[in-house]
N, C-alpha and C positions, 0 to 999 in steps of 0.2 A: 447432418452428424446422428440424427435419429434414424434415419433410414440405414445407412451404414451399420449401426449398430445392430439395427433389426435383422438385417442381413447376416451379420456376424452370427447373432444368437439362432436364428431357425437353422444354420448350417453347422451350429456346433452341437458335439454330442450331449443328449439330454441325461445326464448323470445327477443323481442324487434329488437335492431340492433346488438347485440352481435356477430353473425356470421359474419356480415360484418367488424366488428371491428377485429376479429380474423384473416380474409382474410387479410385486409389492413397491419394488422402488421406483420404475419407470413409469407406471401408469399414474401416481399421483402428480410426478412433474409434468407428463404431456396433459393432464387436467388442468395443473396451475399453468402452462404456457398457453392453451387455447384461453382460458379465462382471461389471462393478461393480455392478449392479444385482441377480446372482444372489447375488454375494458379500455384499451389504447385506441382504437378505432373508435368507440363509443365518445371517449374524452377528447378526440381531434374533432368530431362532428359539433358536438357541444361547445368546444373552443371557437370553433370556425362560426357558429352561429352567434355565439356572444360577443365576438370580435365585431362584427358586421353591425349588431345593436349598438355596442360602444362606440363604434365610429360614427354612426349616423348621429348619437345624441352628443358626442362631444363636440361634433362639426355644427350641430345646431346651437349647443350651448355657448361655444367660442364666438360664432357670428351674432348671437344675442348678447353675450356680454359687450364686444367691439363696438357694435352699432348702437346699443343702447349708451354706452360710455363717450362715444363720439357725439351723439346728439345731446348730451348732458354739457360736453364741452364747448359744442357749438352755441349751446343756449347760454353758457355762461359768458362766453366771449361777446354775443349781443347784447348781454344785461351789461356788461364792462364798457362797451362802446356807449350804449345808451345813458349809462350812468355819467360818463364824462362828457356827453352832449349837455345833460341836464345840467351838469355843475358849470360848464361854460356858460350856458345861458342865463344863470342866477348871477356870474359874474360880470355879464353882458352889460345887464340891466343897470348897474354901476358903470360908472365912466371906465371905459376899459384901459387899462395902462401896462406897461411892460412888468411891474410889480404883480399886477393882477393874473397876467398870463404866466408869468415865472411861478406863483403860486399854484396855478393850475397845472403846470407841467409837474410840480414836486406832490400835488396830489394824487398823480397818475403815473406812477414811476416807470411805467411802460413806455411813455412817450419820451422822446429825444430832444426833439426842437420844434417851436410853433411859431408861425407868423400869421398875424391877424391883419385882414385888409378891409377896412370898413368900406361899405358901399358910397357913402356920402364924400368921402375923400380919400380914396387910394392912395394919394402920395402921403398920408399919415398913418403908412401902417406902423405894426408894432411888432417887433421881433424878440423871442425869449429862446433861450438854448438849456440843455440839462444844467444841474449844479455841478461845480468842479469835483472830480472824484468819483463821480458815478459811473460805475461799469455797465456795458450791456454785452451781449454775447453774439448776437449777429450783427449784419449789415440792418441799417435802418430801412424802411420801407416808407413811402409816401402815402398821405391818405389826407382827404378834405372832410371839412366840417362846415355845413352851410347853418346860418343863422339867421336872426330878422334882421339885423344890420349890416352883415359883413360874412365873410368867409375866413374859416380857420384851416390853413395847411400847416400839417404838421407831420413830423415823421416817428416812426416807432418801431420798437424792437421786439420782432415777434417771440422770441424766446422769454422776455420778460413779461409780455402778455401772456405766454401760456404759463409760465410760473405762477401768474396772478389767479390764474382760473383753475390750475391744477388740483386743488381740493376737490373738486367735482369727481375727479376719479375715486375717491374714497366712497362713493354710492354706488359702487359696481354691483351688479345684480347677483341674487344668490340663488342657489337650486335647493330645494327643501324636499326629502324624500324619506319616509318612514324614520324621520328623526335624525337623519344623517345631512349634514350642509357640507356642500362642496363649492368652494370659491375659486372662480377663474382667476386666472392671471393676465390683468390688464395693465399694458405699457404703453408708453407713446414713443412712437419711430419718427425717423425724419428722412426724407427723400426716398419713401417707399418705391421699390421698382414694380411691384406688384400688387394687386387687391384682391378682396375674396377669401376665400378658403383655401387653406395651404396645409399640406400633410406633412408632418415632421416624423423624425426618427423616434419620438416617445410621445405623440400625440397630435392634435390638430389646432392650427390656428386660423384666426380670421382677422383681415386688416381692412380696417374702414377706414377712409380719407376724411380729413376735417375740411370743413367750408373756410371760404376765405373770411377774414384776413390770414388765417393759419393754414392754409390749402398746401403748403410744404410740410404739413405732419399730417400723420395718421396714427389711430389706435390699432394696437394689436393686442388681442383677445387670444388665450391661449388656454387648452384643457390638457392636462397631461393624464394619460390613460396607459397601463401596462399591456393592455392588449393591442394598442397600436405601436408598441415599441418593435425594435428589431434586434437582431442577433440575440445574445444570451439575456437579454431582459424581455424578450417576447414570450408572452403566457402560452402561446400555441406551441413555440418551439421548446421551452421548458417542457410541456406537457409530453411533447413527443419524444424528448431525450430522456425523462424519467422512464416514459413506459420501455424504451428501448433497453434502458439501463436495467429495468427490473427483468426483462426476458433475458438479457445477457446473463443477469445472475442466474435464472432460472437453468439456462443452458449450460451454465459452469457447474451448477449444482448436479444437473444430470451427468455432465462429464466427469466429475469427481466420484459420484456414485457409480457410474460403470467402471472407472479407473480402479475404485475399491473393489467392485465384483471381480474384475480381472486378475487384481492382486490376491484375492482371498482365493481365487481358483488356482493360481500358482502356488501359493503357499500350501494348499491342499495336495497339489501334486508332489511337492516338496516334501511335505509329511508323509506322504505316501513312499517316497524316496528312502526316507528316514527310516520308516518301519521296516521295508526292506533291506536296507543296508545293516541295520541293527540285528534284524533276524539273523541274516549271513552271518555276522561277526559275532553275534551269541552261539550260532550253531557250531561253527568252528571249534571254538576252544571245549564247548561241552561235549562236541563228539570226541576230541583228543582226551578228555577227561574220562568218559566212558571206555575208550578204549583202552586207557592205560590201566584202569580200574579192573574191568574183565581180565585184562593180561595178568594182573597181579593176582586175580583170584582162582585164573586157571593154572598158572605156573608156581604150582608150591616150591619147586626146586629149581626156580631160577637163578642163574648165576648173580653173585653179589653186584657185580658192574653193571649187569643189565638191567636188576631190580632198582639201582640208585639212578640210572640213567630214565628209567619210566618214572620213577618218582620225582626226578628233577623235572620231566616234562609235565606232569599233572601240576607240579607248584608253578611253572611259569604261565600254565593255560590258568590256573586259578587267579594269579595275579592281574593277567590279562583281563579275564572275565570281569575281575573286582574293578578293574580301570575303566572296562565298558560300563557296567552296571552305574559306577558314579557318574559317568558322562551322561546316560540316559536319565538318572535322577536330576541331573543338573538342567538338562533340556526341559523335562517336564515343569521343574519349578520355573524355567524362563517363561515357557508358553503360559503357565497361569500367574504369571507376576507375582511370585512370591519368592523371595530372596531367602537363602538359607542363612541362618544366624551364625556368623563367624566367631570362634574361640579363638581370640589372640592372647597367645603366650610367649613368653621369653622363648627366642629362637636364636641359634646360633647358625648364621647360613651356611656355613661349612660343613657342619656336622649335617645339616639337612641334606645338602646336596650328595654328600659321600654316601650317607644311609640310603637315598633314593637310589644313586646308581648302583650301590651293592645288592639293594632287593630285587631289583631289575634287571641286573647283569645277564642272566641265564636267558630271560626273554632278549634282550636287545642282542645276545651273540646269537641266538638261535635264528635271528633276523638276517644274520652274516654282518652284524655291524660290531665297530668298535666305539667305544666313547674315551675321550681324552679329557680330563679334568685340568683345569688350569685354577687353582685356588689360591687366595690370598689370605694369610694369616691376619691382616691388619683389619677385617670386618669385625665390628663388634656386634653384640647380642644385640636382636632386634625383636619388636613386637608383633608377631604374625600370625596367622593361621597356619600352622603347619601343614594340615592335611590340604589346605585350599592351595598353598604356595607349590606343595610337591604336585599336585594335580595339573596346574599350570605348566610346571616344567615338564612333567611326563608328556602332557599334551604336545608341547613343542617338539619333545624327541619323536614322540610318535608321527608327527607330521614331519619331522625332518626325514625319518625312515620311508615314508610314502613316497615322499617327492624325491629320493635320491636314485641316482643312476646305478648301474651294475659295476662300474669301473673304482669309483672311489667311495668307500663305506666308512667313512670316517667323521664322527661326530664331535665337534669341540663344544664343552660346557665352561664356560668362563665365570668366575666370581671376582668382582672387585670393586673398590668403592671410590667415590668420588667426594668433593666438597659437600654436595647437597644430596646425593643418593648412593644407595647399593644397588649395584648392576648385577643383573645374571643373564649372560648372554648363552643363545643356542646357536652353532653355526654350522651349516652343513654344506657339501659340494656338490649338490644335485642339480637338478633341472631349472631351478631358479624360477622367478614370478615375473610376468610382463609387466610394464609400468601401467598399463591400463587396467591391469588387476589388483594392483596394490592398494586403491582406494577402495575397494570393496571387499577385501578378503575377511574383514572383520564381521560382515554383515551375516546374518543368521542363514543357513542353508546354501551360502553363496560357495561355489567352487570354481576355480580358475580353469578355463579350457586348455586342455592339452590334448597330444593325438591320442593318448591313450587315457583319457580320464575314467572311461567306464571300467577300466580294468584296477584303477586304485580306489579301494573301497573308501567309504566314508561318507558323511551326510553334511558335512561343510558346516559344522558347529565346533570343532576343538577350538579355533582361535576365537570364536565369539566367546565361549567360556573363559579362556584365557584372558581376554581385555577385561571382563567381567570381575574375575578375579583381582586383577592388578589393580582397576578402578575402586574396587571395594576397600583396598589397603591405601588408596590416595595417590597411587602410582600413575604411570604412562608406559605405552609399549611402543619401541620403536622398530621398523624394519628397513632393512637395506639387503636389496636383491637386484640380482643381474641374471638374465636367461643364460643357462648354460655356465653358470658360475657357481652358482649357489645363494644360499639367503641366509641372514644373519638375523635373528629375533631378539632384542633387547628388552629385558623388565627393568624398569627404574622405580625403585622403590624409595620413598623419601626417607631421609635419615632424621631422627630426632632434633630438635634444633639445639637439645640442651648438651648434645654430644659435641664434642672438638674435633677439628680436623685431624686426622693421621694420615701420614705420609703412606703411599702404596708400597707394600713389599714386593719383591720380585716373585713373579707366578710361578709356580712348581708345577709342570706337566706331570700328570700321572694318566697313564693307560691303563684301561681295565678292559 
């Protein structure tokens, strides 16, 4: 993108201060882009190194937690078995009986049933089972206990034995570093398919199997770390995405800046065209006024008819010149973003249009056009800026004259009233406007493209001024146009809400 812009910049004409503007805007963006690229690369390298270090620590700590916890569980199980043996030997010193054996099972709730077979008389064996209602989770496993006087064969529930020694897991190891305590997640799993270190999506796990009689169980130690995550939880991926997003924003900023420069260049060209067009438009009426004044000065004995024609011509050009000057002043205000204060006064729309057409009748006829008025008497008094509305209507008439053909030079000006609006329409029978241009005709400096666009004078600001004037009155403007048929511009001024609805009177056409 930057290469293409630089190529265009080098091939473009070096006019005015444009290269300085390009350098002052483009160079900071290039510097920021390079800096962001370096930071992104450095961030990626540091993130990769940190990830490797965290992986090692997480794996070591998970293994440490799992193995230590497994050792503690194994030790607790051995202690529990030894305690059961010691307890039975105490009971055995007395006369062993089914009651004593049942008491031994009750004290060791993980034992399901037991059979004591004395060495002296195996036929006098004693059997005891679990108490009624005692629940156990898994299938009982057999185990033997040898004593001084005999043997005890018993069955036990591994799940109950594990529950008996589970409090040992609460003594899991901790890591202390710079006042920060990180605790591994330790859990018991059954029928583990693998042992040792296992990498997960969000950390590292280590599985350490337990010794008999709980060999079907294992201890799982897990350490969660964001650097070991995958997808959108990966710190490295987040770093890369953020760096790419920053580069994208920088590129977008550079693109917008370049587009702004291009827009500024186009605006300067349009302003140059405006100056040229205005100069031409002003030169023509000034030349006519000067020619008429010199003719009157030299021709002391001019016929009355010729003198009146010259005076009418001067008056027409003065009116035209006044119209051009007002438009130029409005353009200057628009470019400086300073709106002209409007003077809202009571205005009768019918009188306004009649006076306007009467004033500019000579100028309109000099262009070979006729204006037909369709005015209704039912339109009540409005609060408008008389000069602004007159200028808006005159701009529409001027636009109709510029873009009318040579065959039908008739312009209709209609005044009517609806329930919500006072409507002024200016309709011509000219070349019309293409549908693709309708959305842009109110943009400053925009001119629709025709085969003879260059011969039609104007800077493309008349309709923009009309839109501003109607907007300042709280109204809207509508356009209906078809190429080859003509255009109708409709100004809709809102009626005061306090006014009652009046039925429309029959329009009376008047031709001037």
